[in-house]
C-alpha positions, 0 to 999 in steps of 0.5 A, a space after each residue: 492547555 488549549 493549545 493542546 487540543 488541535 495536538 489531541 484531535 489529530 492523534 485521536 484522528 490517526 489512531 482511529 484510522 489506523 485502527 479502521 484499516 487493521 480492522 478491515 485487513 485482519 477482518 479479511 485475513 482471518 474470514 479467509 482462515 474461517 471460511 476456507 476452514 468450514 468449507 474443508 470442513 473445519 468447524 471455528 468455535 469463535 471469530 473474534 474482532 479484536 482481544 480482550 472483554 467481549 463488548 459483542 457476542 452473536 452465534 451463527 447457525 454453524 456453531 460459530 460465536 462472532 463477537 467484537 472485543 475490547 482491543 481493536 488491535 487485531 483478530 482471531 479464529 478459534 477452530 474447534 478442539 483448540 485450547 486457546 486462539 493459538 490453534 493449540 489443541 489439548 492432548 486430552 480433550 482431543 484424545 477423548 473426542 469421537 474420530 468423526 469429532 476429530 475430522 471437525 478440528 484444525 489438528 484431525 483435519 487432512 493434511 490439505 484441509 490444514 494448509 489450505 486453511 493456513 494459506 487462506 489468511 495471506 491470499 484473502 490479504 491479496 484478495 483484498 488488494 487485488 479487488 481494490 486496485 481492480 475497483 480503482 480502474 473501473 471507477 477510475 478508468 484508463 488512459 486510452 491507447 492511441 490517441 491521447 485525448 487531452 482532457 480538463 486542463 489543470 490549473 497553471 500559473 499560465 492558461 495555455 487557452 489553444 490547447 483544448 479539451 478533446 485535442 488528439 495529440 500529433 506530436 510534440 516539438 516534432 516528436 511524434 506521440 501516438 499513446 501516453 508512454 511516448 508523451 512521458 518519454 519525449 520530457 527527455 528529450 524536449 526543450 526545458 521551456 514553459 511553453 511549448 509547440 503541440 501538434 493536434 488534430 481539432 475536429 479531424 483538422 491538424 492545426 499548431 498551437 501552443 502548450 505546457 511542458 508535458 512533465 512540468 513541476 506538479 504535485 501529482 501526489 503527496 507520499 502519506 507520512 513524507 517531507 511534502 505531506 508534513 510540509 503542506 504540499 497538496 496535489 495540484 501545487 505547482 512549483 515554480 522555485 526552489 531555493 529562488 531557482 525557477 523550476 520548468 521540469 518535474 526532473 529539475 525539482 528531482 535533481 536538486 532534491 536528490 543532491 539536497 543530502 538532507 539541508 533545508 529547501 525553499 519552496 515557492 509554489 503555487 497554489 490558487 492564483 497565489 504564491 505560498 512558500 514552504 520549508 523543510 529537508 528532504 528525507 532518506 528514501 527506496 526508490 526502485 530503479 533497474 538495479 534494484 531499491 537504492 536510497 535516494 533524498 526525497 521530497 516524498 511526492 509524485 509529478 503529474 502532466 498538465 491535464 487529465 487524459 481522456 479515459 475509457 472503461 475497461 472490462 472486469 477481466 483487464 481491471 482484475 489484471 491491472 490490481 494482479 500487477 499491482 498486488 504484484 508489483 507492491 510484492 517484488 518491491 517489498 522483498 527487494 526492500 528486505 533483501 535491500 535492508 538487509 544487506 545494507 544498501 538502503 536504510 534500515 529506517 524504511 522499516 516502520 512499526 506501528 506508531 509509524 504505520 499509525 501516522 501513515 494511516 492518518 495521513 492517507 485518510 486526511 488526503 481523502 476515502 479513495 487515498 485511505 482505501 488505496 493504503 488500505 489495499 497496499 497495507 493488506 498486501 504487505 500484511 500477506 506477505 509478512 504471514 508468509 513469511 517461514 517464521 514459527 507462530 506466522 501463516 508461512 512457519 505453519 506451513 512449512 510445518 505441514 511441508 515437512 508432515 507431507 514429505 516425512 509423513 508425520 508432523 514435527 514433534 511437540 518438543 521440536 514445535 514449542 522449541 521452533 515457536 519460542 524462537 519465532 516468538 524471539 525473532 517476531 518480538 526483536 523485529 517489532 522492537 527495531 520496527 518501533 525504535 525506528 518509530 522514535 529515532 528516525 525522521 
């Protein structure tokens, strides 16, 4: 029985992380509906975080009851005149209202106000992501454009005392380095040796010093829920060998992992002066390429350069630009993944359900607060994008109905709405069942 305590604790930690992540994302999404609706003259009766029995509630001066319910797996805004949280109006109640009162309901508001209120939920999810990524940029900075200035040297099996903090990189093995991208591109053309010749400018004087390979087999990031995370690999680990074959570069590790086809691999890892061994199997997963996403056998970690690069703090508008670019990249990659799964280019196991998302939430939280907040930002983008799909019952489906009304001059009939909503519910239920099946059957 005592053996179950650690597992039980990990489960609670995973559930807790998932609930926190989901609650933040849902709260932002629903607040978008609420606040834009209020700006558009649509009153809200209830703003609920969670479903079921009410644990706490409080009315505000606008007449909205803010509440926390017992089941913390979602939330809703009930607008004035709605029969329930699904924004379905009862004809009897609506018809009995005065025209002025009808204007403050979702169904009596002008088309533009209804469309803006519906679209606000996903938009606020994207705004959350942009703000988080921009904040990360402001906190951690961005690499100086030029020159590349060496920051703190990372702990490695060999210390390169001749390469020092503050050195400005001029070249590596004769290849000119003017910005960080040059250093990363040069890795493909450099001799695959653990020690290379660097030309640096130190206090205004050029000199030649030894330094490490720019892309060593060092763990720079670990994807939550990946084979690397499950095996226990950590940021800063340096992989010395794979299946007893010595490694010099991260690309050597990548090539062996891709060709492994899921067989067991043994890694010899340098960690804090000691050699630790890990055994695990690679997993099939989507990787961005020039042609789009394609499946490859992955360990689930990213590389790093062997030293920090001096950074600068960007301005607020530049940081927001980084946030927009990062959010757009996630949207673009997600859409590509949906298309590739639908056409069979990548494994459908890439789609995970609530259990998989919960496990990833717990894994991200275990890596630290910044990793967990970053995961929330990524998931918020995914939730915003999903809600824009033109499926009835989702926000995107409602926007399609509003577009139809704008073109035809009248909303879809009640019978058509009921049929389309039933189809939408069936599609969502099928998708959830498929994703949940993946949680149990996929590695």
